[in-house]
Residue, then its C-alpha position, 0 to 999 in steps of 0.5 A: m500500500a503506497s499511501i492513504r491518499d492513494l487508497k482514498k483516490d482508488v476508493k473514489f475512482l472505483v465507486n465512480h466507475f461502478i456508478s457510471e456502469c450502473y447508469t449505463q445499465l439503467t439506460f438500457s434496462i426495463l422499467l422494473d429493474q430501474e428501482n433495483i439499480i437505483d438501490i445499488i447506486a445508493d449502496a455504492l455511495e454509502l460504501k464510499k462514504t463509510v470507507i472514507t470516514k473510516l480512513n479519516a477517523r483513524q488518521q485523527e486518533g493519532e495512535n499509530k496513523y500508519d498502522k498497515k494492518y488496519y488500512c489493509a483490512i479496510a482495503e480488503d473489505f472495500f474490494s470485497q463489497i465492491v465485487e458484491l455490488t458488481e455481482r448484484l448489478h450483473s444478477i439483475k440482467d438475468 
């Protein structure tokens, strides 16, 4: 992990990229699926807010702000949740 700043940038980039994928899916989906896609977008925005809050909160505590295990756990949790959201989006197509 290079830095906390890079991790924040990655989180923002991946969520924004995922949301653009959701909007593309929303454009070509039938009317019944649109509500499900909007719920997925809301979950993605909530995920971004939660992860950024976790990253910022640890920096302000001042204990050991470069605790690598803490940030690796946040990153792994984020990546697993973004994969779960992607699977939810792709399961709507079926």
